[in-house]
C-alpha positions, 0 to 999 in steps of 0.5 A, a space after each residue: 972481211 967481206 960478205 956474200 950470199 949462202 944459198 946452200 948450206 942455210 937457205 936464204 942466208 949471208 954469209 960472212 968471212 975473212 979475206 985474209 984467210 976465207 974462214 966463215 965468221 957467221 951465217 946470218 938468215 936473210 930470206 928465201 931467194 936470197 939474191 943480190 947484195 950490196 954494202 951501203 957506206 951511209 948507213 955501214 950496214 950490208 943489204 940482201 934483196 930476197 925474191 920469193 920473200 919479198 924482203 930486204 934484210 939489213 946486216 949489221 957488219 960489225 956484229 954480224 947480225 941481222 938488224 932488220 927485215 924490210 917488206 918491199 911489196 913485191 919481188 926485189 931484184 938489184 938495188 944500189 945505194 945513193 950514199 945519202 941514206 937512201 937505197 933503190 931496188 927493182 921489184 921485178 914482178 910489179 915493175 916498180 922501184 922502191 926507195 929504202 930510207 937507211 936510218 929509218 929502216 922503212 920503204 918511203 916512196 915507190 914508182 913505175 917503171 913502165 914502160 920498161 917491164 920486168 926490171 932486173 939490173 940496176 946501175 946509178 949515177 949519184 951525181 946526177 941522180 939518175 937510176 938505170 933499170 935494165 928490164 926483160 922488156 927489152 928497154 932500160 929505164 932512166 929514172 931521176 930518183 930525186 922526183 921519183 919517175 922515169 925520164 926515158 927508156 933506151 932499147 938494150 938486147 934481150 935476157 938483160 941480168 947485169 948493169 954498170 955505169 961508169 961515171 968518167 966515160 958516162 956510159 951505161 952498160 947491159 949485159 944481156 943473156 941472149 950475148 950481147 953487151 948494150 953501150 949506152 951513152 949519157 949525152 945529158 941527164 935526160 938523153 941517151 943513146 945506143 951506141 953499140 951491141 958488143 957481140 959477147 956469149 950466149 948466157 953472158 948476162 952476169 957482169 962486172 965494171 972496173 972503175 980504174 980500167 974502165 973495163 967490163 968483165 962478163 962471166 959466162 960458160 957453154 951450156 948443154 940442151 934443157 931435158 925435155 921433161 924439164 922443159 915441160 914442167 918448167 918452160 922457163 928453165 935455163 939450159 945446164 952449163 956444161 962442166 968446166 966450160 966457165 970463161 970470162 969475157 974482157 970489153 976493152 972500151 975505145 977512147 972515145 965516142 
């Protein structure tokens, strides 16, 4: 069984489907602009983060039903489970991180990511209690989530949207829309350095990290020009993807730094 965001058939919903047959098992109402989704092993629940609704939807995957919508007080982007009863999520519009208690189903803490503005992507190091927030202002914010504060920032590429952390290599990655993958090494829980900005492809903002092979997978495509009338009404509109041009870039890490 698997769960994924559905933005088409039922706006702002989550679809639950069978992994063997791909048969839809349930469509669960979430919130407007349902975007990121995670599984929390501590509570056994699924959480979707709904940008325009400014909420987090908690779902019971055993019954395929919504448990509650939690008001976050800002627009959520990516989130992570600390696997200890706590979940963390970036609020992109207020440059904050919110902590959610999965037992009480409520917001328990929040802190600023400044000088990192507009945090979107997030990765986590549960062993050292560190969160990594990739920000559209061009930096990665490293937070100590035990104490709820940012301890340092590191420069990254422009247009970040994805992030990952490899606990074996102790590397943090951000995939950036400008066409780079920023590689950051964790020398200690409080010390980080940029190793390299790997050239990928324009628009390569979405990434996945395979913890077994340590490979990074980045999705992108070829893009056309944004129509002039669209630019006038929506200056931030992305260029349209060219049909049939989707591809995946595989980044193979070096043996050591």
